[in-house]
C-alpha positions as CSV (number, residue, x, y, z in Angstrom):
1,M,-1.9,35.1,-17.9
2,G,-2.0,32.1,-16.5
3,N,-3.0,31.6,-12.7
4,P,0.3,31.7,-10.6
5,T,-0.7,29.1,-7.9
6,T,-1.9,26.6,-11.0
7,V,1.6,27.2,-12.7
8,S,3.4,26.5,-9.3
9,L,1.3,23.3,-8.6
10,S,1.7,21.9,-11.8
11,R,5.8,22.4,-11.4
12,R,5.3,20.7,-8.3
13,Q,3.4,17.8,-9.7
14,W,6.3,17.6,-12.4
15,W,9.0,17.4,-10.0
16,Q,7.3,15.0,-7.8
17,F,6.8,12.6,-10.8
18,V,10.2,12.8,-11.9
19,A,11.4,12.1,-8.4
20,A,8.9,9.2,-8.1
21,V,10.5,7.8,-11.0
22,A,14.1,8.2,-10.2
23,L,13.6,6.8,-7.2
24,V,12.2,3.8,-8.6
25,V,14.5,3.3,-11.2
26,G,17.7,3.7,-8.6
27,V,16.3,1.3,-6.2
28,V,15.5,-1.2,-9.0
29,G,19.1,-0.4,-10.5
30,I,21.0,-1.1,-6.7
31,D,18.8,-4.1,-6.2
32,Q,19.7,-5.7,-9.6
33,W,23.1,-4.9,-9.5
34,I,23.6,-6.4,-6.1
35,K,22.0,-9.5,-7.0
36,I,23.7,-9.9,-10.2
37,W,27.3,-9.6,-8.6
38,V,26.3,-12.2,-5.7
39,K,24.8,-14.6,-8.1
40,T,28.1,-14.4,-10.4
41,D,30.4,-13.7,-7.6
42,F,29.1,-16.3,-4.7
43,Y,28.3,-19.8,-5.1
44,L,24.7,-21.3,-3.9
45,H,24.5,-20.7,0.0
46,E,27.7,-19.4,0.1
47,S,28.4,-16.9,3.3
48,R,31.1,-14.2,4.2
49,R,31.4,-12.3,7.1
50,I,31.4,-8.9,7.1
51,T,30.9,-8.3,11.0
52,D,29.9,-10.4,13.8
53,W,25.8,-9.1,13.1
54,F,26.2,-8.7,9.4
55,Y,26.9,-11.6,6.8
56,L,26.1,-11.7,2.9
57,V,24.7,-15.2,2.2
58,F,23.5,-16.1,-1.1
59,T,19.9,-17.9,-1.1
60,E,17.3,-17.7,-3.6
61,N,13.8,-18.4,-2.8
62,N,10.6,-19.3,-5.0
63,G,8.3,-17.0,-2.7
64,M,7.5,-13.8,-1.1
65,A,9.6,-11.2,0.9
66,F,12.3,-12.4,3.6
67,G,12.3,-15.9,1.8
68,M,8.8,-17.0,2.9
69,E,7.0,-19.2,0.3
70,V,3.5,-19.4,0.5
71,F,1.8,-19.2,-2.9
72,N,1.6,-20.8,-6.2
73,K,5.2,-19.2,-8.1
74,Y,2.6,-18.2,-11.0
75,F,0.2,-16.6,-8.8
76,L,2.9,-14.5,-6.5
77,T,4.5,-13.1,-9.8
78,S,1.2,-12.1,-11.6
79,F,0.2,-10.6,-8.2
80,R,3.3,-8.6,-7.9
81,I,2.9,-7.6,-11.6
82,V,-0.7,-6.6,-10.7
83,A,0.6,-4.9,-7.7
84,V,2.9,-2.3,-9.3
85,C,0.4,-1.4,-11.6
86,V,-2.0,-0.5,-9.0
87,L,0.7,1.1,-7.2
88,G,1.8,3.2,-10.1
89,N,-1.9,4.2,-11.0
90,I,-2.2,5.1,-7.0
91,I,1.4,7.1,-7.2
92,V,-0.3,9.3,-10.0
93,R,-3.3,10.0,-8.5
94,C,-1.6,11.2,-5.5
95,I,0.4,13.4,-7.3
96,R,-2.4,14.8,-8.9
97,K,-4.4,15.4,-6.1
98,G,-1.2,17.3,-4.1
99,T,0.2,14.5,-2.2
100,S,3.3,15.2,0.3
101,W,7.0,14.5,-0.5
102,G,7.1,11.8,2.5
103,F,4.2,9.8,1.4
104,L,4.8,9.6,-2.2
105,T,8.4,8.5,-1.0
106,C,6.7,5.7,0.6
107,L,4.7,4.4,-2.1
108,A,7.5,4.8,-4.5
109,L,9.9,2.7,-2.0
110,V,7.2,0.0,-2.2
111,M,6.5,-0.1,-5.7
112,A,10.2,-0.3,-6.3
113,G,11.0,-3.3,-4.2
114,A,8.1,-4.8,-5.8
115,M,9.6,-4.5,-9.3
116,G,13.0,-5.3,-7.8
117,N,11.4,-8.9,-7.3
118,I,9.3,-9.1,-10.0
119,F,12.5,-8.5,-12.5
120,D,14.4,-11.9,-10.8
121,C,11.1,-13.7,-11.3
122,L,10.3,-12.8,-15.0
123,F,13.9,-13.0,-16.1
124,Y,16.6,-15.1,-14.1
125,G,15.5,-18.4,-15.0
126,L,15.9,-17.2,-18.8
127,I,19.5,-15.6,-18.6
128,F,21.3,-17.5,-15.6
129,N,22.5,-21.3,-15.4
130,N,22.4,-23.1,-12.1
131,P,25.7,-24.8,-11.6
132,P,26.5,-27.0,-8.2
133,A,28.6,-25.6,-5.7
134,P,31.5,-24.4,-5.7
135,L,30.5,-23.0,-9.3
136,T,29.3,-19.8,-9.6
137,A,26.3,-19.0,-12.0
138,E,26.9,-17.6,-15.2
139,F,24.6,-15.6,-18.2
140,V,23.3,-17.4,-20.7
141,A,21.9,-17.3,-23.9
142,W,18.3,-15.9,-23.8
143,G,16.0,-18.9,-22.8
144,T,18.4,-21.4,-22.1
145,G,18.7,-20.7,-18.4
146,Y,17.6,-22.6,-15.3
147,G,14.1,-21.9,-15.7
148,E,11.0,-20.5,-17.9
149,L,9.5,-16.9,-17.7
150,F,8.2,-16.2,-14.4
151,L,9.8,-19.1,-12.8
152,G,12.7,-17.5,-11.9
153,R,14.0,-17.3,-8.0
154,V,14.8,-14.5,-6.1
155,V,17.9,-13.5,-5.1
156,D,18.5,-12.8,-1.1
157,M,21.8,-12.1,0.5
158,F,21.5,-10.1,3.5
159,Y,21.8,-11.8,6.8
160,F,21.7,-10.3,10.5
161,P,21.9,-12.3,13.3
162,L,22.0,-9.4,15.7
163,V,21.6,-11.9,19.1
164,S,21.1,-15.2,19.9
165,W,20.8,-17.6,22.5
166,D,19.6,-20.7,23.8
167,W,16.1,-21.1,25.5
168,P,16.4,-22.5,28.7
169,L,15.3,-26.4,29.2
170,W,12.5,-25.4,31.5
171,M,10.4,-23.5,28.8
172,P,7.6,-25.3,26.9
173,M,7.8,-26.0,23.0
174,V,11.1,-24.0,22.6
175,G,13.4,-25.2,25.9
176,G,16.8,-26.2,24.5
177,Q,16.3,-24.5,21.2
178,H,18.8,-22.2,20.0
179,F,17.2,-18.7,18.7
180,I,18.7,-16.2,16.3
181,F,17.6,-12.6,16.3
182,F,17.2,-11.5,13.2
183,S,17.3,-14.5,11.3
184,P,15.3,-14.3,7.7
185,I,17.7,-13.5,4.5
186,F,16.6,-10.6,2.5
187,N,17.5,-8.3,-0.3
188,F,17.8,-4.7,-1.2
189,A,14.1,-4.7,-2.4
190,D,13.0,-6.4,0.4
191,A,14.3,-3.7,2.8
192,A,12.5,-1.1,0.2
193,I,9.1,-2.4,0.7
194,S,9.7,-2.8,4.6
195,C,10.6,0.8,4.7
196,G,8.0,2.2,2.4
197,M,5.2,0.1,4.8
198,I,6.5,0.8,8.1
199,A,6.9,4.4,7.3
200,M,3.4,4.5,5.7
201,L,2.1,2.9,8.9
202,L,4.0,5.2,11.5
203,C,3.6,8.6,9.9
204,Y,0.7,8.5,7.2
205,R,-1.9,6.3,8.9
206,H,-4.7,8.6,8.0
207,K,-3.6,8.7,4.4
208,L,-4.1,5.2,4.4
209,Q,-7.6,5.2,6.1
210,Q,-9.1,7.7,3.7
């Protein structure tokens, strides 16, 4: 007969693998559903008020999370693909070593968020057109969209202007300017990456240092 401890550990590893895959698929699925809905129901830069501190604003960007544009598009998309492959390998290794459920969840969230934005970059330029406002985007025949493979734009929509104020005129550099917190517009994939990274830094810093 096999060692009961080994059987139990193997079963735990299997369920952790299934849970990680399910979380990644779930996050990517929700992210893509929201993006496709926004892209086909909103015109570019359309804003819809949900509450005073929460708006849906359809924007697109070529860069990193929260609308930042820093690196070349080909480099950024390639980097994301490599990062997802590395994260997948890390997740498998952590499961084999007997990682905690919490740390596994953090890794899966980061991987899922990266995959969600990769999908936009790889395919949206091939399958969507890019009409001017107030028209909304539509699916088109494969390869006849607004861009090429790797050159799709990432769809963002969540905007949380929680508080705002005007800086006093006497303040250097920012005096008289209007300030909004929180001003970046982001998507569900960005939120998954941020939540996973923040939770790792707060709760699992010791694992990151190993």
